[in-house]
N, C-alpha and C positions, 0 to 999 in steps of 0.2 A: 426406155422410158423409166423415169424415177417414180417412186411412190408418192413423193411429196417434195414440193418446192416451197421454200419460205423466203419471201422478199423482205429483208430487214433483219439485222442481227443484234437487235436490242434485247432486253430481258425477255420479252414475250417470244421473240424469234429464236434466240439461241437455246433457251430452256425447252421450248417445244421441240426443237431439232434434236436435242440430246435425248429427250423422252421418247420421241418417235423412233430414233435409232435403237434405243434400248428395247423397243418392241419389234425390232427386226425390219423396220421400213428403211428403204434407201432414200436419203434426204439430200437435197441441194439447198444450200442457204446462200442468198445473195446479199452482199453488202457493198454499197458504193463508197463508204467512208471507212471508219474504224470499227472493229468488232466491239460490241458492247453498246452501240447506239448512243443516243442522247444521254440517257440516264448515267451511264458509266463515264462517258467522255466529256459531256457538257451540261450535266444536270445533277442528279441525286448525289453521286459519289463525290465529285470535286467540291460541291457546296457543303457536304457533310464534313469533309476533311477541314475546310475553312471554318465551319461552325465549331469544330472541336478546338482548333487553335484559338478562336475568339473566346471560347469558354475558358480556356486556360488563362488568357489575357485578363479576363474579368476576375478570375480567382486571384491573380497576382494583385489586382487593384484592391480586392476585398481584404487580402492578407495585410496590405499596407494600412487599411483602415482599422484592422484589429491590432495594429502595432507590431505585426510580424515583419521582420526584416528579410527581404528576398534577395538582397545583395545585387549582383549584376545579372540575375536571372531575368531575362526578358525574351519576348518573342516578337521579332519584327515581321513585317508583311513579306519580306523576301524569303524568310525562313518558312513561313506558312505556305507561300506560293510553291516553293520547291517541294515541300512535303506533299502538297496536293497533287503535284505531278507524279511523284513517286507512287502514291497510293493508286492513282489511275493506271499507271503503267503496270504495276503489279497485278491488279485485278484484270486488266485487259489480257495479260499473258495467260492468266488462268482460264479466261474464256477461249483463247486460242487453243489451249491444251484440250479443253472440253470438246471443241469443234474438230479436233484431230482424231477422234475415235472412228473406228470402222463404220461404214454406212453413211458417213457425212462428207459431202463435198462442198468446200467453201468456194464461192464464185464471186470474184471482185469486179464490181462495175455497176452501171445503172441498168435496171431491168425495165422493160416495157412489154406489154401484152401483144402477142400476135393473134392468139385466139384463147379460148377458155382453158386450154391445157398446154399452151406453148408461150414461153417468154423469150425475148431476145436480149442478150447481154454481150456487149462488145462484138456485135455482128454474129454472135454464135447463138444457135437456137437450143433451148432446153425444154423437154417435155415432161409432164408429170400428170398422174391421175388426179391429184389435188394440189391446188396452189393456195397458199396463205399469204395475205398481204399484211405485213407488219412494219410498215414504213415510217411509223411514228408521226411526229409533228415538228413544227418550226415556230420560233417566236413570231407573234403577231404584233403589228404596229397600229397606231392611230392615223387616220387620214387627215393629218394636220400639216400646216406649213412648218417646215423645219424638222420634220420627223427624221430626215436623213442625218441630222446632227446628233441623234441619240444613239446610245449603245443598246445592244440586245444582251440577254443573259449570256449568250455565247461570247460576245465581245468582252464583257466584264470579267469572265473567268479566264480570259487570256491576258488580262491586264496585270503586268508584273510590278507596277508601282502604284502608289495610292494618290488620289487627288486630295486636295485640302477639303473640298466640298463635293457633295453628290446629291442630286435631286432624283428621286425615284417616282416615276409616273406609274401608279398602280400599287395598291396595298393588299394584293393577294399573297399567296404562299411564297412565291418566288421573290416578290418585292420585299416582304417583311423579313425573310431570311437574309437577304443581302443588306437590308437596313441594319439589322442587328450585328452582322459580321463587320461591316465597315465602321460602324459607330464604335465598336470595341477597339478597333485599331486607330481611333482618334480622328476619323473623318467626320466632318459636320454633315449630318444627313437630314434631308427633308423628304417626306413621303406625301404624295398627293393622290387621294383616292376619290373616285367618282361617287361611290355609294355612301350610305349614312355611316357605316362602320367599316373598318379594315376587315379583311378576311370574310367577305360576304357569305361563303358557304358555311361558315362556322356559327355555332350558337352565339347569340349576341352577348351574353354574359361573359363568355370566355374571351371573345374578341375585345370587349371593353376592358377586361382585366389586363390583357397583354398590352393594349394601347396605353393604359395607365403606367404600367411598369416601364415600357420603352420611352414614354414621355419623360418620366423621372430621370432616365439615363441621359436625356438630352436630345433624343430624336424628335424632330418637329413633325407632327402628323396632322395633315389637313384633310378633312373628309368633306363629302358633299361638294366636291369641286371638279369642274370639267376643264381639262387642259385644252387650250385653244391653239397655241403656237409655241415654237421654240426658235430663238434667234441668237446669233452670236454677236456680242458687242465688241467695241473697239479695244476693250480691256482683255479680250480673250475669253471672258466668262460667257456662259450660256444663260439666257434669260428665258424662263418658262412663264408664259402668260396663262392664267387660268381664271375661270369664272366661279366665284363662290357666292351662292345665294344672290345672284344678280349683280354682284360687284366684281369688277375686273381687278386682279392683283397679279403680282409677279414674284418670282423667286429666282435668284441668281446662283449659279453653281459652276464649278469647273467641268463637271461631267453630268450627263443626264442619262439615266437608265430607263428605257421604255419596257415596262413589265405589265402588259395588259392582257396576258393570256397567250395561248398557242393555237395554231391552226394545223389541220391534217396535211401531211405530204402525200399527194396522190400520184401513183405511178402512171406513166403514159399508157394509153391504150384502153383505159377503162370504158371509154365511150364506144370503142370498137367492139368490145365483147358485151356491152349492154349492162354493166353493173350500175345499179341505182346509187346515186350520191346525193345526199341532202346538204343543207347548209352546215350541219354539224359534222358530217363525214360520210363514210361508206355505210350504207344501211345494211344491217344484219338481223338475223332472227336470234332466238335464244341459244342456238348452237354456234353462233358467230358465222353462220353461213349466209352468203349474199343471195341475191335473186338468181344468180348464175350457178348452175350445177357444178360442184367441185371447186368453187372459189370461195374462200373464207377471208375475213378481215378481223384482226385482233389489235388491241392496244389503242393508242391515241388516234390512229387513222379512222376508227369508227366513231370516235367522239363520245363513247358511253361513259368512260371514266378515265381521265388522263393521269393515271398513276402507274408506276412501273409494276407494282405487284398485281394491279388489276389486269395488266397486259399478260402477265404470266398465268394468272388464273383463267383468263379467257383462252389462252393457248391450251390449257388442260381441257377446257370444255370442247374446243374445236377438235382436238386430237381424239377425245373420247368418241365424238360423233363420227370421225373418219374411221376409227377402228370398230365402230358399232358396239361400243361398250357403255355401260351406265356411268354417269358422272355425278358426284355428290357435292361438287363445288357450288357454294351459294354466292352468286354474284350480287345479291341484294345486301350482303353484309360485308362491306369493304371499309377497313379503317383508313384514316388519313392522319397526317401529322405535319406540324410546322416546327422546324428545328431552330427556333429562337431560344433565348434564355430568359424566362423559362420556356420549356417546350409546351406545345399544344397538341392535342390529339382528339379524335372524335370517331364515332361509329353510329350509324343509324340516323334517326330523325332529330332535328332540333326542336326546341319548345315551340317556336313559331310555326314550324311545319306541322306539328301535332295540332296546333290551334286551327290552322288552315283546313286540315282534314277533319276537324271536329272530333278528334279522338279523346276518349275518356282516360286521361293519364294523370299520374301523380309525379311531382318533381321534388327531389331532395338533394341537398348538398352536404359535402363534408370538406373540411379545410385542412391543408397541410400544416398549418400552425399548431394543430393539436396532435400531430404525429411525431412520435419520439425520434424516428430515423430522420425525418425532415428537419427537426430542430437541431439534431446533432450535426447534420450536414450544412446547417445555416441556409436551408432552402425552404423556407416556410411560406413563401409567397405563392400560393396555389390553391386550387380546389378541384373536387370531383363533382360534377353535376350529372345525376342519373335520372332518367325518365322511364317510368314503368306503366304498363297498361293496368288500369285499376281493376279490370275484370279478370284478366288471365294471369296477372302478376308477372308477366314476362317483360324483359327489358326491351324497350323500343329505341333507346338512344342513350349514349353516354358521352360526356364531354369533359376533358381534363386539361387543366392548366397547371403546370408544375414540373418539378424535376422528374426526368425519365417518363414523361407522359406518354411518349411514343411506345414505350415498353408496357406500361401499366394498362393501356387500353386493350391489349391482347387478351387479358383475362376476361374482359367483358365480351370481346369478339367470340371467344370460345363458348361462353355461356349462351350467347345469342344463337350460335350455330347449333348448339345442343338443345335448343328450345328449353333451357333451364329457366326456372323462376328466380326472381330476386331473392326469395326465401332460401333457395338452395345455395345461391352465392353467399348469402349472409351467414349460413350455417357451416360453410367450409372453413376449416381452421387455416388461418394465415400465420406465417412465421412472424416472430417479433424479435427485434424491431425491424420492420420493413416498410417500404413505401406502399406496398400492396394493401396494408391495413387501412389506408385512406379509402380505397375502393370498398373494402369490407364495411368501413364505417358508414359510407353512403348507403350501401345495401341494407344495413341493419336499421336504418331510420324508417324503412318501409314496414 
């Protein structure tokens, strides 16, 4: 009998396996597809590789506007696609090496539960004292006519040639990243979002700013619109029919990407062992433990926070519980980012959420246009919005739009984890000239 079986070799699964093995546990990790899971193979990593190439394409365009001659230096999509595959392969090989260490057995195949301590893979039974479900999620679609004509995020990442036009149904993180990528490569992009603003989880000021920037670049963004159907015309184009404020309208495009969220992938046999599953996913407690003794669920499959780093953190929490050790990971402070240009990032509560909870907060903003490093980089379109508890002076939320926003937010994450006040952040010396001075500038306004 193994000490631990992990079903799923995504970030949550493989990082937990490595840490468990380092603590002397014997671990079996099951993967039905490729090591690295969705994030590495069909999500975070390939999209970030494409985002980087799109960023370089935008820089070349900007250089031309400045009168700088770039000669024959161009990046076509075929080159970007090949680089994306190289990056994924390199990192997947790294995961394979990590899983090759002693105490870890990689099991290829589809796992199903026989009982709370036994799974079956390829007709072979494997037993463990504890089993962790880390099976991730899959793209979700809309129950509309013509949904089968649409691509998923998996499909679009395997597309090695570009369409002339693309309609994206859903203005969330995935949809907006793809919109920015393909617009950079010359594709005519339309985004249709059901909510009032794109990126519904983000602070509305930040979402509005990104919408303005991307609209100026030529991306057509339609909000408060419900997609009703997709149909293929005689000309080969796909027609997307949507309802906007009671008026039926249409958009035609070569390809349509359905990007309306993701749904948990549940292993077979959960009903057999009696694991509670809600509409969101597998139900867990603060230790990621299900209602069945010895069975845990981490990552997208529990629906708590569908981010790769959240899955890894949840794995730490679950492993600490299995080992009977304290864990200081705070799952209530999780940063998130959107890798458009400019980048977006956030941690904590939005201003609207603070209002809903009737919290006594103060909100301040600082702008990239006043930052020396941003000006020298020609990346002045951005802001830092900070929300602070008026009584405790602690930061309850921070939202950033601008260059390297995904990195800048980490300073605030650290301050929040340490229960630091905004005054402590403001009094910390920041290097000059750096973009982090924008964060300091926001803090000093309090």
